[in-house]
C-alpha positions as a Markdown table, in Angstrom:
| # | Residue | x | y | z |
|---|---|---|---|---|
| 1 | Met | 110.3 | 120.8 | 53.2 |
| 2 | Lys | 107.5 | 119.1 | 55.0 |
| 3 | Glu | 103.7 | 119.4 | 54.6 |
| 4 | Val | 100.9 | 118.3 | 56.9 |
| 5 | Leu | 98.6 | 115.9 | 55.0 |
| 6 | Ile | 96.1 | 115.1 | 57.7 |
| 7 | Ser | 95.6 | 116.5 | 61.2 |
| 8 | Gly | 92.8 | 115.4 | 63.5 |
| 9 | Lys | 91.7 | 114.0 | 66.9 |
| 10 | Ala | 90.7 | 110.5 | 67.9 |
| 11 | Ser | 89.1 | 109.1 | 71.1 |
| 12 | Phe | 91.1 | 107.0 | 73.4 |
| 13 | Lys | 89.5 | 105.0 | 76.1 |
| 14 | Ile | 90.8 | 103.5 | 79.4 |
| 15 | Glu | 89.1 | 101.2 | 81.8 |
| 16 | Val | 87.9 | 102.9 | 85.0 |
| 17 | Pro | 86.9 | 100.9 | 88.1 |
| 18 | Tyr | 83.8 | 101.4 | 90.2 |
| 19 | Lys | 82.3 | 99.5 | 93.2 |
| 20 | Leu | 78.7 | 99.2 | 94.4 |
| 21 | Tyr | 77.9 | 98.2 | 98.0 |
| 22 | Glu | 74.6 | 97.5 | 99.6 |
| 23 | Thr | 73.9 | 98.0 | 103.3 |
| 24 | Gly | 70.6 | 97.0 | 105.0 |
| 25 | Ala | 68.1 | 94.5 | 103.8 |
| 26 | Thr | 68.2 | 93.3 | 100.3 |
| 27 | Asn | 65.3 | 93.5 | 97.8 |
| 28 | Glu | 63.9 | 96.7 | 99.2 |
| 29 | Lys | 63.9 | 100.2 | 97.8 |
| 30 | Lys | 66.6 | 102.4 | 99.3 |
| 31 | Pro | 68.8 | 105.5 | 98.4 |
| 32 | Leu | 71.7 | 105.4 | 96.0 |
| 33 | Ile | 74.7 | 107.5 | 97.2 |
| 34 | Val | 77.3 | 108.3 | 94.5 |
| 35 | Tyr | 80.7 | 109.1 | 95.9 |
| 36 | Leu | 83.0 | 111.4 | 94.0 |
| 37 | His | 86.6 | 111.6 | 95.4 |
| 38 | Gly | 89.0 | 114.5 | 95.5 |
| 39 | Tyr | 92.1 | 115.2 | 93.4 |
| 40 | Asn | 94.9 | 112.6 | 93.5 |
| 41 | Gln | 92.6 | 110.2 | 95.4 |
| 42 | Asn | 91.1 | 106.9 | 94.2 |
| 43 | Ile | 88.2 | 104.8 | 95.3 |
| 44 | Glu | 90.3 | 102.6 | 97.6 |
| 45 | Arg | 91.4 | 105.5 | 99.7 |
| 46 | Phe | 88.1 | 107.3 | 99.6 |
| 47 | Glu | 86.2 | 104.3 | 101.0 |
| 48 | Gly | 88.3 | 104.6 | 104.2 |
| 49 | Tyr | 87.5 | 108.3 | 104.6 |
| 50 | Val | 83.7 | 107.8 | 104.4 |
| 51 | Glu | 83.4 | 104.5 | 106.2 |
| 52 | Ser | 80.9 | 105.9 | 108.7 |
| 53 | Leu | 78.4 | 106.5 | 106.0 |
| 54 | Phe | 77.9 | 102.8 | 105.5 |
| 55 | Asp | 75.7 | 103.1 | 108.6 |
| 56 | Ile | 73.0 | 104.4 | 106.2 |
| 57 | Lys | 70.9 | 101.6 | 104.6 |
| 58 | Ala | 71.6 | 102.4 | 101.0 |
| 59 | Tyr | 73.4 | 101.5 | 97.8 |
| 60 | His | 76.9 | 103.0 | 98.0 |
| 61 | Leu | 78.5 | 103.6 | 94.6 |
| 62 | Phe | 82.2 | 104.5 | 94.4 |
| 63 | Ile | 83.4 | 105.7 | 91.0 |
| 64 | Gln | 87.0 | 106.4 | 90.2 |
| 65 | Ala | 87.9 | 109.5 | 88.2 |
| 66 | Pro | 89.1 | 108.8 | 84.6 |
| 67 | Tyr | 92.3 | 110.9 | 84.5 |
| 68 | Pro | 95.4 | 109.1 | 86.0 |
| 69 | Ile | 98.0 | 111.3 | 87.8 |
| 70 | Phe | 101.5 | 109.9 | 87.1 |
| 71 | Asp | 103.3 | 108.7 | 90.2 |
| 72 | Glu | 106.7 | 110.4 | 89.9 |
| 73 | Thr | 108.2 | 108.1 | 92.6 |
| 74 | Arg | 107.5 | 105.1 | 90.3 |
| 75 | Thr | 106.8 | 103.0 | 93.3 |
| 76 | Lys | 103.0 | 102.5 | 92.8 |
| 77 | Lys | 101.2 | 100.4 | 90.3 |
| 78 | Val | 98.9 | 102.2 | 87.9 |
| 79 | Glu | 95.8 | 101.0 | 89.8 |
| 80 | Asp | 97.1 | 102.8 | 92.9 |
| 81 | Trp | 97.8 | 106.1 | 91.3 |
| 82 | Gly | 95.6 | 109.1 | 92.2 |
| 83 | Arg | 93.0 | 110.3 | 89.8 |
| 84 | Ser | 91.5 | 113.5 | 88.5 |
| 85 | Trp | 87.9 | 114.2 | 87.4 |
| 86 | Tyr | 88.7 | 117.0 | 84.9 |
| 87 | Leu | 91.4 | 118.9 | 83.1 |
| 88 | Phe | 91.8 | 122.6 | 84.2 |
| 89 | Asp | 94.3 | 125.1 | 82.9 |
| 90 | Gly | 92.4 | 128.3 | 83.8 |
| 91 | Glu | 90.3 | 128.1 | 80.6 |
| 92 | Gln | 86.6 | 128.1 | 81.5 |
| 93 | Gln | 85.7 | 126.3 | 78.3 |
| 94 | Gln | 88.1 | 123.5 | 78.9 |
| 95 | Phe | 86.9 | 123.2 | 82.5 |
| 96 | Val | 83.2 | 122.9 | 81.6 |
| 97 | Lys | 84.0 | 120.5 | 78.7 |
| 98 | Ser | 85.8 | 118.2 | 81.2 |
| 99 | Leu | 83.0 | 118.4 | 83.7 |
| 100 | Glu | 80.5 | 117.4 | 81.0 |
| 101 | Leu | 82.6 | 114.5 | 79.9 |
| 102 | Ser | 83.0 | 113.2 | 83.4 |
| 103 | Ser | 79.2 | 113.7 | 84.0 |
| 104 | Glu | 78.4 | 111.7 | 80.9 |
| 105 | Phe | 80.7 | 108.9 | 82.2 |
| 106 | Ile | 79.0 | 108.9 | 85.7 |
| 107 | Gln | 75.5 | 108.9 | 84.1 |
| 108 | Glu | 76.4 | 106.0 | 81.9 |
| 109 | Ile | 77.4 | 103.9 | 85.0 |
| 110 | Val | 74.3 | 104.9 | 87.0 |
| 111 | Asp | 72.0 | 104.2 | 84.1 |
| 112 | Gly | 73.6 | 100.8 | 83.7 |
| 113 | Leu | 73.0 | 99.9 | 87.4 |
| 114 | Leu | 69.5 | 101.2 | 87.9 |
| 115 | Pro | 67.6 | 98.4 | 86.1 |
| 116 | Asn | 69.3 | 95.9 | 88.5 |
| 117 | Ile | 68.7 | 97.7 | 91.9 |
| 118 | Lys | 65.7 | 99.2 | 93.7 |
| 119 | Val | 66.4 | 103.0 | 94.1 |
| 120 | Asn | 64.0 | 105.5 | 95.6 |
| 121 | Arg | 66.3 | 108.6 | 95.6 |
| 122 | Ile | 69.8 | 109.5 | 94.5 |
| 123 | Cys | 72.4 | 111.5 | 96.5 |
| 124 | Leu | 75.7 | 112.8 | 95.3 |
| 125 | Phe | 78.6 | 113.1 | 97.8 |
| 126 | Gly | 81.5 | 115.1 | 96.4 |
| 127 | Tyr | 84.7 | 116.3 | 98.0 |
| 128 | Ser | 87.0 | 119.0 | 96.6 |
| 129 | Met | 87.4 | 118.2 | 92.9 |
| 130 | Gly | 84.6 | 115.7 | 93.3 |
| 131 | Gly | 82.5 | 118.4 | 94.8 |
| 132 | Tyr | 82.9 | 120.7 | 91.8 |
| 133 | Leu | 81.8 | 117.7 | 89.7 |
| 134 | Ala | 78.8 | 117.0 | 92.0 |
| 135 | Gly | 77.7 | 120.6 | 91.7 |
| 136 | Tyr | 77.9 | 120.5 | 87.9 |
| 137 | Phe | 76.2 | 117.1 | 87.7 |
| 138 | Met | 73.3 | 118.1 | 89.9 |
| 139 | Leu | 72.5 | 121.3 | 87.9 |
| 140 | Ser | 73.0 | 119.6 | 84.5 |
| 141 | Arg | 71.2 | 116.4 | 85.3 |
| 142 | Trp | 68.7 | 117.6 | 87.9 |
| 143 | Lys | 66.0 | 115.1 | 86.9 |
| 144 | His | 68.3 | 112.3 | 88.3 |
| 145 | Val | 69.4 | 113.9 | 91.6 |
| 146 | Asn | 67.5 | 114.4 | 94.9 |
| 147 | Glu | 70.3 | 115.4 | 97.3 |
| 148 | Ala | 73.9 | 116.6 | 97.1 |
| 149 | Val | 76.6 | 116.9 | 99.8 |
| 150 | Ile | 79.4 | 119.1 | 98.6 |
| 151 | Ile | 82.6 | 119.5 | 100.7 |
| 152 | Gly | 85.4 | 121.9 | 100.1 |
| 153 | Ala | 84.3 | 123.0 | 96.6 |
| 154 | Arg | 82.2 | 125.7 | 94.9 |
| 155 | Ile | 79.0 | 125.1 | 92.9 |
| 156 | Lys | 79.6 | 126.9 | 89.7 |
| 157 | Thr | 76.1 | 128.3 | 89.1 |
| 158 | Glu | 77.3 | 130.8 | 86.5 |
| 159 | Val | 77.5 | 127.9 | 84.0 |
| 160 | Phe | 73.7 | 127.5 | 84.3 |
| 161 | Glu | 72.6 | 131.1 | 84.5 |
| 162 | Asn | 68.8 | 131.4 | 84.3 |
| 163 | Lys | 68.4 | 127.7 | 84.5 |
| 164 | Ile | 69.3 | 126.7 | 88.0 |
| 165 | Asn | 65.7 | 127.0 | 89.3 |
| 166 | Glu | 64.9 | 123.8 | 87.3 |
| 167 | Ala | 66.9 | 121.9 | 89.9 |
| 168 | Asn | 65.4 | 123.5 | 93.0 |
| 169 | His | 63.9 | 120.3 | 94.2 |
| 170 | Ile | 67.4 | 119.1 | 95.2 |
| 171 | Asn | 68.4 | 119.3 | 98.9 |
| 172 | Val | 71.9 | 120.6 | 99.2 |
| 173 | Leu | 74.4 | 120.5 | 102.1 |
| 174 | Ala | 77.6 | 122.5 | 101.6 |
| 175 | Leu | 80.3 | 121.9 | 104.1 |
| 176 | His | 83.6 | 123.8 | 104.2 |
| 177 | Gly | 86.6 | 124.1 | 106.4 |
| 178 | Lys | 87.1 | 127.4 | 108.2 |
| 179 | Gly | 90.8 | 127.3 | 107.5 |
| 180 | Asp | 90.5 | 126.1 | 103.9 |
| 181 | Thr | 93.0 | 128.1 | 101.8 |
| 182 | Asn | 92.8 | 125.8 | 98.8 |
| 183 | Val | 89.1 | 126.6 | 98.2 |
| 184 | Tyr | 88.1 | 129.6 | 100.3 |
| 185 | Pro | 84.7 | 129.2 | 102.0 |
| 186 | Glu | 83.1 | 132.6 | 101.2 |
| 187 | Pro | 82.5 | 132.0 | 97.5 |
| 188 | Gln | 80.6 | 128.7 | 98.3 |
| 189 | Lys | 78.6 | 130.5 | 101.0 |
| 190 | Lys | 77.5 | 133.0 | 98.3 |
| 191 | Glu | 76.5 | 130.2 | 96.0 |
| 192 | Ile | 74.3 | 128.6 | 98.7 |
| 193 | Glu | 72.6 | 131.9 | 99.3 |
| 194 | Lys | 72.0 | 132.2 | 95.5 |
| 195 | Leu | 70.4 | 128.7 | 95.5 |
| 196 | Lys | 68.2 | 129.6 | 98.4 |
| 197 | Lys | 66.9 | 132.6 | 96.5 |
| 198 | Glu | 66.0 | 130.1 | 93.7 |
| 199 | Gly | 63.9 | 128.0 | 96.0 |
| 200 | Phe | 66.5 | 125.3 | 97.0 |
| 201 | Lys | 66.6 | 123.8 | 100.4 |
| 202 | Ala | 70.3 | 124.5 | 100.8 |
| 203 | Glu | 72.5 | 124.7 | 103.9 |
| 204 | Phe | 76.0 | 126.0 | 104.3 |
| 205 | Lys | 78.1 | 125.0 | 107.4 |
| 206 | Leu | 81.6 | 125.7 | 108.4 |
| 207 | Ile | 83.7 | 123.0 | 110.1 |
| 208 | Asp | 86.9 | 123.6 | 112.1 |
| 209 | Ala | 89.2 | 122.1 | 109.5 |
| 210 | Lys | 91.3 | 122.9 | 106.5 |
| 211 | His | 91.1 | 121.4 | 103.0 |
| 212 | Lys | 91.1 | 117.8 | 104.2 |
| 213 | Leu | 88.3 | 115.3 | 104.4 |
| 214 | Ile | 88.3 | 114.6 | 108.2 |
| 215 | Gln | 85.8 | 112.9 | 110.3 |
| 216 | Pro | 83.7 | 116.0 | 111.4 |
| 217 | Phe | 82.7 | 116.4 | 107.7 |
| 218 | Ile | 81.4 | 112.8 | 107.6 |
| 219 | Asp | 79.6 | 113.2 | 111.0 |
| 220 | Glu | 77.8 | 116.3 | 109.7 |
| 221 | Thr | 76.8 | 114.5 | 106.5 |
| 222 | Leu | 75.5 | 111.5 | 108.4 |
| 223 | Leu | 73.4 | 113.7 | 110.7 |
| 224 | Trp | 72.0 | 115.6 | 107.8 |
| 225 | Leu | 71.1 | 112.6 | 105.7 |
| 226 | Lys | 69.3 | 110.9 | 108.6 |
| 227 | Lys | 67.4 | 114.2 | 109.3 |
| 228 | Ile | 66.0 | 114.1 | 105.8 |
| 229 | Gly | 65.0 | 110.5 | 105.9 |
| 230 | Tyr | 68.0 | 108.4 | 105.0 |
C-alpha cells in the first residue's frame, strides 16, 4: 500500500540567450525592434532570415524562445536546438497561460535594457509562433508597443474582448502567404478588419508564398517601416 504524502509544483529555470544590435549612429534616440522567431527556430537562424532589416537605423533585439525542442537526431548541441514560445495542446487556458509567461519573460528583458539605450518607439516583429506571441504581447502590454509586424499568424483578439481599443494607437502590419495551409490567411484578415473597426491603423497584405519566411515578407516589412518613419 502506498500513500501520497506531498504533491505540488516547483519552478524550474533555464538560461535563454538574447542579442541586441545597434545600427546607425550611436548615442541618439532610435526605434527598438524586438524579433520573435517561429517554431523550431532560434535566434541564430532567425538573424539570417531578417538580415535586410538591419538597413533600418535601430536597436535590433533578438530573443530566443524558452522551450527547447529535442533534436531526435542527436547531432546538434543544445544551443543549436529549435525553440518554442509556448505550450499548446488544444486547451485555450494552457495556450493563454504560456503566452503570458513568455510575454513576462520578454518584458523583463526589454525593461532591463531600456535604461541603457535611447529608444523612441518599440516595434514587434513576429513570425508564425512568434507572430501569435507578438499579437498577445501588443494587446496585453499596449503601453509599451508602437508598431507590430505579424507574419503567418493570427492575432487572438478574443482573449481581450472589450479591451482591444486600449491598444488602438498601435500600427499593425499583417502579412500572410496566399498558399499558407499551416495558418490560413482568412482568419487573420478578419482580425485585421476587427482592429480597424476599433480604430487601429492596421493593414493586411497577401504575399505569393506558403508558410515560410521568405524575402518578400522582409521586403514588405522594410517598405512599411520606412513609410511610417523608421
